[in-house]
C-alpha positions in Angstrom: 0.0 0.0 0.0 1.4 3.4 -0.9 0.7 6.8 0.5 -1.1 9.4 -1.6 1.9 11.8 -1.1 4.1 9.2 -2.8 1.8 8.5 -5.8 2.4 10.1 -9.2 -0.2 12.9 -10.0 -2.9 12.2 -12.6 -0.8 13.9 -15.3 2.3 11.8 -14.4 4.3 14.5 -12.6 6.3 13.5 -9.6 5.6 15.2 -6.3 8.6 16.4 -4.2 8.0 13.6 -1.7 8.0 11.0 -4.5 11.3 12.4 -5.7 12.5 12.2 -2.0 11.4 8.5 -1.8 13.3 7.7 -5.0 16.4 9.5 -3.8 16.5 7.4 -0.5 16.2 4.2 -2.4 18.9 5.3 -4.9 21.2 6.2 -1.9 21.0 2.6 -0.7 21.8 1.2 -4.3 24.6 3.8 -4.6 26.1 2.6 -1.3 26.0 -1.1 -2.3 28.0 -0.3 -5.5 30.3 2.2 -3.8 31.2 -0.3 -1.0 32.1 -3.0 -3.5 34.4 -0.8 -5.6 36.1 1.1 -2.8 37.4 -1.9 -0.9 39.4 -3.3 -3.8 41.9 -0.5 -4.0 42.3 -0.4 -0.2 43.3 -4.1 0.2 47.1 -3.7 0.0 47.0 -1.0 2.8 44.7 -3.2 4.9 47.0 -6.2 4.5 50.0 -4.1 5.6 48.3 -2.6 8.5 46.6 -5.7 9.9 49.2 -8.2 8.9 46.8 -10.2 6.7 47.9 -12.8 4.1 46.6 -12.7 0.5 44.1 -15.5 1.2 42.8 -13.5 4.2 42.5 -10.3 2.1 40.4 -12.2 -0.4 37.8 -12.8 2.3 37.4 -9.1 2.9 35.9 -9.1 -0.7 34.4 -12.6 -0.6 32.7 -12.1 2.8 30.6 -9.3 1.4 29.7 -11.4 -1.7 28.9 -14.5 0.5 26.4 -12.5 2.6 24.9 -10.6 -0.3 24.5 -13.5 -2.8 23.6 -16.1 -0.2 20.7 -14.3 1.4 19.0 -12.4 -1.5 16.3 -14.9 -2.0 15.3 -14.7 1.7 15.7 -11.0 1.7 13.3 -10.6 -1.3 10.5 -12.8 0.2 11.0 -11.2 3.7 10.2 -7.8 2.2 7.0 -9.1 0.7 5.9 -10.8 4.0 7.0 -8.4 6.7 6.7 -5.1 4.9 9.1 -3.5 2.4 9.5 -0.2 4.3 10.3 -2.0 7.6 12.7 -4.4 6.1 14.5 -1.7 4.1 15.0 0.6 7.0 16.1 -2.0 9.5 18.7 -3.4 7.0 19.9 0.1 6.2 20.5 0.7 9.9 22.5 -2.6 10.1 24.5 -1.5 7.1 25.5 1.8 8.8 26.5 0.1 12.0 28.6 -2.5 10.2 30.3 0.3 8.3 31.3 1.9 11.5 32.5 -1.5 12.9 34.6 -2.1 9.8 36.4 1.2 10.1 37.2 0.8 13.7 38.3 -2.8 14.2 42.0 -3.9 14.5 41.5 -7.5 13.7 41.3 -9.3 10.4 38.5 -11.7 11.4 36.4 -8.9 12.8 36.8 -6.9 9.6 35.8 -9.9 7.5 32.8 -10.4 9.9 31.7 -6.8 9.4 31.9 -7.2 5.6 29.7 -10.3 5.8 27.2 -8.4 7.9 27.2 -5.5 5.4 26.6 -8.0 2.6 23.8 -9.6 4.6 22.1 -6.2 5.1 22.5 -5.3 1.4 20.7 -8.6 0.6 17.6 -7.1 2.3 17.9 -3.5 1.2 18.4 -4.3 -2.5 15.2 -6.4 -3.2 13.1 -4.3 -0.7 14.2 -1.0 -2.4 13.5 -2.3 -5.9 10.1 -3.7 -4.9 9.2 -0.3 -3.2 9.8 1.3 -6.6 7.8 -1.2 -8.6 4.9 -1.0 -6.2 5.0 2.8 -5.9 5.3 3.6 -9.6 2.7 2.1 -12.0 4.0 -0.2 -14.7 4.8 1.7 -17.9 6.7 5.0 -18.6 6.7 6.2 -14.9 8.2 3.0 -13.6 10.6 2.8 -16.5 11.9 6.2 -15.8 12.2 5.5 -12.1 14.0 2.2 -12.7 16.4 3.9 -15.2 17.4 6.4 -12.5 17.6 3.8 -9.8 19.8 1.4 -11.7 22.0 4.2 -12.9 23.0 4.9 -9.3 24.7 1.5 -9.1 27.0 2.3 -12.0 27.6 5.8 -10.6 28.4 4.5 -7.2 30.8 1.9 -8.6 32.6 4.5 -10.7 32.8 7.0 -7.8 34.0 4.3 -5.5 37.0 3.7 -7.6 38.0 7.3 -7.6 37.2 8.0 -4.0 39.1 4.9 -2.8 42.2 6.1 -4.6 42.0 9.4 -2.8 40.9 8.1 0.7 43.4 5.3 0.8 46.2 7.8 0.5 45.1 9.1 4.0 43.9 5.8 5.6 42.1 2.7 4.4 39.7 3.1 7.3 38.1 6.1 5.7 37.0 3.8 2.8 35.2 1.6 5.4 33.7 4.6 7.3 32.5 6.7 4.4 29.3 4.7 3.8 28.2 5.1 7.5 27.1 8.7 7.5 25.5 8.4 4.1 23.5 5.4 5.2 22.5 7.2 8.4 21.3 10.3 6.5 19.3 8.0 4.1 17.8 6.2 7.1 16.7 9.5 8.7 15.1 10.6 5.4 13.6 7.2 4.8 11.8 7.2 8.1 9.9 10.4 6.9 9.6 9.7 3.2 9.2 6.0 2.5 5.6 4.9 1.9 4.2 2.6 4.6 3.5 -0.9 3.4 1.3 -3.5 5.0 2.4 -7.0 5.8 1.0 -9.6 3.5 -2.0 -10.8 5.4 -3.5 -13.5 3.3 -0.2 -15.5 2.7 -0.2 -19.2 3.3 2.4 -19.3 6.1 6.1 -18.9 6.2 8.2 -21.2 4.1 10.8 -22.0 6.8 12.2 -25.2 5.1 12.4 -23.4 1.8 14.2 -20.4 3.4 16.7 -22.7 5.1 17.4 -24.7 2.0 17.5 -21.7 -0.4 19.8 -19.7 1.9 22.1 -22.7 2.5 22.3 -23.7 -1.2 23.2 -20.1 -2.2 25.7 -19.6 0.6 27.4 -22.9 -0.3 27.4 -22.1 -4.1 28.9 -18.7 -3.6 31.5 -20.1 -1.2 32.4 -23.0 -3.5 32.8 -20.7 -6.5 34.9 -18.2 -4.6 37.2 -20.9 -3.2 37.4 -23.1 -6.4 40.4 -21.2 -8.0 42.5 -21.7 -4.8 41.4 -25.2 -4.0 41.3 -26.4 -7.6 38.3 -26.9 -9.8 38.9 -30.7 -10.1 39.8 -31.1 -6.4 37.7 -33.5 -4.3 36.8 -30.6 -2.0 35.4 -28.5 -4.9 33.5 -31.4 -6.5 32.0 -32.6 -3.3 30.9 -29.1 -2.5 29.2 -28.7 -5.9 27.5 -32.0 -5.4 26.2 -30.8 -2.1 24.9 -27.6 -3.8 23.1 -29.8 -6.3 21.5 -31.9 -3.5 20.4 -28.7 -1.6 19.0 -27.1 -4.8 17.1 -30.3 -5.6 15.6 -30.4 -2.2 14.8 -26.7 -2.4 12.8 -27.2 -5.7 10.9 -30.1 -4.2 10.0 -28.1 -1.1 8.9 -25.1 -3.2 6.7 -27.3 -5.4 4.8 -28.5 -2.3 4.8 -25.4 -0.2 1.6 -23.4 0.2 3.6 -20.2 0.5 6.9 -20.8 -1.3 10.0 -18.6 -1.0 10.0 -18.6 -4.9 6.8 -19.3 -6.8 8.3 -21.6 -9.5 5.5 -20.6 -12.0 7.3 -17.3 -12.5 10.2 -19.1 -14.0 8.0 -20.6 -16.7 8.0 -17.1 -18.3 10.5 -16.9 -21.2 10.8 -13.2 -20.6 11.7 -13.8 -16.9 14.2 -16.5 -17.7 15.9 -14.3 -20.3 16.1 -11.5 -17.7 17.7 -13.7 -15.2 20.2 -15.2 -17.5 20.9 -11.8 -19.0 21.7 -10.5 -15.6 24.1 -13.3 -14.9 26.0 -12.8 -18.2 25.9 -9.1 -18.1 27.4 -8.6 -14.6 29.6 -11.7 -14.9 31.3 -10.4 -18.1 31.8 -6.9 -16.7 33.3 -8.1 -13.4 35.7 -10.3 -15.3 36.6 -7.4 -17.6 37.1 -5.0 -14.7 39.3 -7.4 -12.9 41.6 -8.0 -15.9 41.7 -4.4 -17.0 42.6 -3.3 -13.5 45.5 -5.9 -13.4 46.6 -4.8 -16.8 46.7 -1.1 -16.0 48.3 -1.3 -12.5 50.6 -4.4 -12.8 51.8 -4.0 -16.3 51.4 -0.3 -17.2 52.3 0.9 -13.7 49.4 3.2 -13.3 48.4 4.3 -9.9 45.0 3.4 -8.3 43.6 6.9 -9.0 44.9 6.8 -12.6 43.2 3.4 -13.2 40.0 4.7 -11.6 40.0 7.7 -14.0 40.5 5.4 -16.9 37.2 3.7 -16.0 35.4 6.9 -15.3 34.1 7.6 -18.9 32.0 4.5 -18.8 30.4 5.5 -15.5 30.0 9.1 -16.6 28.2 8.0 -19.7 25.8 5.9 -17.6 25.1 8.8 -15.3 24.5 11.2 -18.1 21.9 8.9 -19.7 20.0 8.1 -16.6 17.0 10.3 -17.2 16.7 9.3 -20.9 16.8 5.6 -20.8 13.2 5.3 -19.6 11.9 7.0 -22.6 14.0 4.9 -24.9 12.6 1.8 -23.3 9.1 3.1 -23.8 9.7 3.5 -27.5 11.7 0.3 -28.3 11.0 -2.2 -25.6 13.4 -4.0 -23.3 14.3 -7.0 -25.6 15.7 -4.7 -28.3 17.6 -2.5 -25.9 19.1 -5.5 -24.1 20.2 -6.9 -27.4 21.8 -3.7 -28.5 23.5 -3.3 -25.2 25.0 -6.8 -25.3 26.2 -6.1 -28.9 28.0 -3.0 -27.7 29.5 -5.0 -24.9 30.8 -7.7 -27.2 32.4 -5.1 -29.5 33.9 -3.2 -26.6 35.4 -6.3 -25.0 36.7 -7.4 -28.4 38.4 -4.0 -29.1 40.2 -4.2 -25.7 42.0 -7.3 -27.0 44.2 -4.8 -29.0 45.9 -3.5 -25.9 49.8 -3.7 -25.7 52.5 -2.6 -23.3 52.5 0.9 -24.7 48.8 1.8 -25.5 47.5 5.2 -26.5 44.6 5.7 -24.2 42.4 7.7 -26.5 42.8 5.3 -29.4 42.9 1.9 -27.7 41.3 1.9 -24.2 38.8 4.8 -24.4 36.7 3.4 -27.3 36.2 0.2 -25.2 35.2 2.2 -22.1 32.6 4.3 -24.0 31.1 1.2 -25.7 30.8 -0.6 -22.4 29.4 2.4 -20.7 26.7 2.7 -23.4 26.0 -1.0 -23.0 25.6 -0.7 -19.2 23.2 2.3 -19.7 20.9 0.2 -21.9 21.2 -3.2 -20.4 21.0 -2.9 -16.6 17.8 -0.7 -16.4 16.1 -2.8 -19.2 16.8 -6.1 -17.3 15.2 -4.7 -14.1 12.2 -3.4 -16.0 11.8 -6.8 -17.9 12.1 -8.8 -14.7 9.5 -6.8 -12.7 6.9 -6.1 -15.4 3.8 -8.2 -15.3 4.5 -9.3 -11.7 1.9 -8.8 -8.9 2.7 -6.4 -6.2 2.9 -9.1 -3.5 5.6 -10.9 -5.5 7.8 -7.9 -6.4 10.2 -8.5 -3.6 10.6 -12.2 -4.5 11.3 -11.3 -8.2 13.7 -8.5 -7.1 15.6 -10.9 -4.8 15.8 -13.4 -7.6 17.2 -10.9 -10.1 19.8 -9.6 -7.6 20.8 -13.2 -6.9 21.3 -13.8 -10.6 23.6 -10.7 -10.7 25.7 -11.8 -7.7 26.0 -15.4 -8.5 26.8 -14.6 -12.2 29.5 -12.3 -11.0 31.0 -14.8 -8.6 30.9 -17.7 -11.1 32.2 -16.0 -14.2 34.9 -14.1 -12.3 36.1 -17.4 -10.9 36.1 -18.9 -14.4 38.1 -15.9 -15.9 40.5 -16.1 -13.0 41.1 -19.8 -13.6 41.7 -19.3 -17.3 44.3 -16.6 -16.6 45.9 -18.8 -13.9 46.2 -21.8 -16.3 47.9 -19.5 -19.0 50.2 -17.6 -16.6 53.9 -17.9 -17.3 55.9 -20.0 -14.8 58.6 -18.4 -12.7 58.9 -15.0 -11.0 61.0 -13.6 -13.9 58.3 -13.7 -16.6 58.4 -10.9 -19.1 55.6 -8.3 -19.2 54.6 -9.5 -22.6 54.2 -13.0 -21.4 52.0 -11.8 -18.6 49.9 -9.8 -21.0 49.6 -12.8 -23.3 48.2 -14.7 -20.3 45.5 -12.1 -19.9 44.2 -12.4 -23.4 42.5 -15.8 -23.1 40.6 -14.3 -20.1 39.5 -11.4 -22.2 38.4 -13.8 -24.9 36.3 -15.7 -22.2 34.8 -12.3 -21.1 33.8 -11.5 -24.7 32.2 -15.0 -25.1 30.2 -14.5 -22.0 28.8 -11.3 -23.3 28.1 -13.0 -26.6 26.1 -15.7 -24.8 24.0 -13.0 -23.3 23.4 -11.5 -26.7 22.3 -14.9 -28.1 20.0 -15.5 -25.2 18.4 -12.0 -25.7 18.0 -12.6 -29.5 15.7 -15.6 -28.8 13.4 -13.1 -27.1 13.3 -10.9 -30.3 12.4 -13.9 -32.4 9.6 -14.9 -29.9 8.3 -11.3 -30.0 8.0 -11.4 -33.8 6.3 -14.8 -33.7 3.9 -13.9 -30.9 3.1 -10.3 -30.2 2.1 -10.9 -26.6 2.5 -13.5 -23.9 1.1 -14.3 -20.5 3.4 -14.2 -17.5 3.7 -17.8 -16.2 1.3 -18.3 -13.4 0.3 -21.2 -11.1 -3.5 -20.9 -10.8 -6.4 -20.0 -13.2 -7.2 -17.0 -11.0 -3.7 -15.6 -11.6 -3.9 -16.4 -15.3 -6.9 -14.1 -15.6 -5.1 -11.3 -13.8 -1.6 -11.0 -15.4 -1.9 -11.1 -19.2 0.8 -8.7 -20.3 3.2 -7.9 -23.1 6.6 -9.7 -23.2 
């Protein structure tokens, strides 16, 4: 239920309070992306100050991913059942406290724990925030515009995080941990006044406790296994047994969901081709970009000798392009539809990644690196908002949190899986010995860049199947589980 003060006027204009609501939600999304990008540059300083090994430093990043990716499904459904506003505000408060803890601790394990707690809280704010938008703004141009602005904040936060971390780390790595805290507290104070009140779902069929346990356990174990696989070995007994356990847990989860009266995920949603393409598109989109960003950062800092700030500025044109297009993407979606924009964006990504294969040990930034950054930035501006719109269109209000959690899970799991794959490919091709030439190291990066390009190409091919379906059948029905639902949710693909 939304407040009249946070409902668009009859002529589609947004009230000041509606803008305020969107800004609060954008602040949380901005913080999630900011936090992910800032910590990477600070890792060497953290290791030196706290005496942490390389494997321990990895868990400062992986701890956040583990909490975020493992609990998104539970976070999305919790928002539907307990109230989106309540869940969002409580989780945002936990995020602020964990940020303070992370900046003050003098112990590696405590820092890793604070990162896990931050990831856990983000697993609740992300789906709750997205579902607040989709239940406040009616489906169509108003929602498309809001989602375009909302998702742009993620790219802006990521880009600004790279730059800010380069500046703050020069003073102290603790500032990179503490910076999100005051922003989160300000957003929390504004949210208490501006966010629309939402009622708990009263007519649900109980709480799916077994599904919540199995779903959370399977996602936690999957993310943990993928993160650890490059170190333990993909073919090691530990990794294979862990993947087997994931398969068993996921099978049990599906069986429970099929029999549950109030499932954590209504499996009927996944019978929609449009929904499946959105989820797979999210996995390949984010997975390819994370892999590219990882390799490009190594190339610029390790081989070219660029500083952290110099590297961040090299990525900045992509983020700036996304930010500049934020208010226009919604209108483009209205005109061309999400399948066409996603396909166009993936095509730009493929070209951008392929062009980056031209890099050498003495590149001219404007001629070699900048074209790739601009193409990738344009792709992000088109793909990410369109994926969010496609995933949430045609879904009832009481299931928006569930679908939002599912989409964010696809993003995080895709990022973890494909980054691990790219890392493994680079490791296999790395030259042996400490005295390897810079050219040999660069040559070991190229297979990883090829894999990144192929991941984006897979996303393009998946999206193109949606264009073919759209030509064959002008409209579809969102997959439902009951005749009553089928009568209610006939929508365009």
